[in-house]
N, C-alpha and C positions, 0 to 999 in steps of 0.2 A: 573690947575689940583688939585684935592683935595689931602690933605695930611693926613697921619696917622703916629703915632710913632710906629716903628717896634722894639720890644724889644726881645732880644734873651737870654735865659739861656745859660750857657757855657757847662758844663759836660753833655754829652748825647744828646746835640742839635747841637752844633758847632763842638765838638771834643769828642771822647770817652776816657776820662780820668778816667771813672768809674772803668775800669779794674785796673788802677794804685791804686786808692783808695782801691779797694778790696784787692789787694795784700798787701798793707801797713797796712790796718786794720787787715788783717788775721795774719800777722807776729806779730803785737802788741798783738792780742788776744792769740796767741800761747805762747808768752812770759809770759802771765799771767795765762796760763793753761786753757784758755777758747776756746771752739770750736765755730768757726764763719763761718756761711754758706752764700752762694750767696743770699738766700732768705732774710736773715737778712740784708745783704748789700743793698738790694733793699730799705729797710726801712730807710736807711741812706741818700738816695738821697735828695739833697737840704737841708740837716740838718747840722747845724754848727758842727765844730770839737769837741767842748766841749760837746755838747749835744750827739754827736755820741759816744764818749767814755763813757759817763754816761749810754747810752743804752746798750753798749757792757758789761759793768760791771754788769748791772742789769740782762741781759740775762745769764751771767756766774755766777750770785749770788756771786760776789766778791766785796770786799771793799779794796781800797788802800788809803794811806795818800795823802795830797794835793801836797807834793813835788814830789812823784812818779807820780801822775796824770799829773803834769806840764811836767815832764821829758818824759813821754810816748807821750804826745801831740807833743813835739818838735821832738822826735824820729820818730814819724809817718810822720810828715810834711817833715823832711829831706829825708826820704826814698822816699816819694811821689815826691819831687822835683828832686831827682836823676833820677827818671823814666821820669819826664816831660822834662828833658834835652834832651831826645832822640827824642822829637817831631819834625816833619817837616810839610811842607804844605801838604804832602801826607796823613797826619793823619786827615785832615778836613773831616768831615762826608760827604757822597755822596750828591751832589746837593746844599750844603750850600753855597759854594764859588760863584757859578753862581747866586744864589738867591740874595746874598748880592750885587754882582756887578750890577744886574738889578735894585735893589733898589737905588743904588748909581746913576746909569744912569738917573733914573726918579726923582732924588733929594729928595728922601724920607728920613726923619730923622731916624737914626739907633742908638740903644743903646744896651749895654750888661747889663743884670741884673742877677747877680750870687752870690751865697753864698760863692763861692770860694775866698780865700784871695790871690790866686795866678793868678787871671784872667789876669792881665796886662802882666806878663812875658809869660804866655801861648799864648796869642794873638800875642805877638811879635815873639815867636818861630814859630807860624803858618804863619807868614807873613801877617796877616790881621788886625793888630792893627789900622792902619790908615783908615779902612773902617767904624769904629765906631765914631759917633759924641759925644757919651757920654758913660762912663763906670761906673757902680755902682757895687761894689763887697763887699765881706765880711768885708773889712776894713772900709767901708763907712756907714754901717747900724748896728743897735743894736738889731733889731727884726728879727727873722728867719721866712721864709715862713712856714706856710700859711699866716703870716702877710704880707700885700702888700707893706710894706715900701720900699723895694728894687725897685719895679716897679714904685711906686709913685715918688720916688726920680729921677728915670730915666726920667719920663715925665716932671718933673720940670726942669731938665737940658736941655731937648729938647724944653722946652717952649710949651708943648702940653698938652691939657686936657686929663685926664685918659680915658674918654669915647671914645677918638679917638686913643686909643692904641691897638695894636695887640701883644700878647705875645706868644712866642714859647717855650714850656716846655716839659720835658720828665718825670717829677715827679708829683705825686699826690699833694704834698704840693705846688708845683709851680703853677699848674693849679688852685688850690684853691685860692692861693694868687692873681692870675690874676682875677679870678671871684670875689673875695672879693673887688677888686678895681674897678669893673664894666668894666673891659677890655675884649676884645675878646680873648679867650684862644684857642690856637692851640696845640694839644698834638702830640708829636713825640714818637711813640712806640706802645705798645699794647693797642688796643681798650678797652679791658676788664679792664685793670688797670687805664686807663685815661678816663673813661666814663663821668666824670664831665666836660670834655673839650667841647667847642663848635663844634670843628671838630678834628678828629684824623687821622694822616697818619703814615705809617711805617717809611717813610723817606721823605726828600724833593723831591726825585726823583718821588714820587707818586703823587705829586701835579700837577694840570693842568698847562700848560705852561703860561697861563695868570692869574695864581692864585693871584699874587700880585695886579693885577687890580681888581679882584673880591673882594679882601679884602678891597680895598679902598671904595667900595660901601656897605660893610657889616656892619650891626649894631648889637649891643648886643641884 
C-alpha cells in the first residue's frame, strides 16, 4: 500500500482553541486600551505569539517597553493555559478522531505541525497524543508560517519526502506554507478564505468516507 505523510495543524483543525486565544488576546488588548475584534483575531491564526502582540500594538497604535512586552506575553499564555486545562476528548473537532484512527489502522505516518508552543499538553488533554508519530510545534521551529519549516521538519521526522505529504490547515498562512513546500494542502473552513488550498471542506465530516484512500493517489 502506498504511503503519504499526513500532517495536521492543531488550532482550528484538531481542536478549536482559537476561541481561547481570542479571549486571552482580547483581555490583553483591553488592558492596553486597544479594541480587538474577531476579524483581527482571524489574522493571528498560525502566527507566533510575539508577532501577534506586535500586530495588536500596531493596530492599536500603541508602544510599550520590552519588559512590559514580555510580561504581557506571559500573562496571555497563562490565561490561555488556564482555559486549555478545561479541554477533554469531547473538544476534538467533529470527524477528526475517526479520521486519525483510520489512518492509524492503515499504518499511515501521522504528524502534528503547529505554531502552538502548547501542542503537546493539548494533545494529552484530548487523549490523542499517542496517535501521532511526530510532533513539531512552536518550540521546535524558528520560522513562522507561511515559511514551510514546521511541515518540512515533520516530513523529516516521518522520513517522508515533502511531495508525499498532505497537510490539513485552517489558516491562510498554513495553506501557503504547505503549498510553498510542494505538499498537498487541504483547507478546513471557509472556501473563500482558503481558496489557495488544493481542496477545502467545512469539516472532516464533509469528506467522502474513502477520502484518505483518495489522498493516497492524489498528486500536487
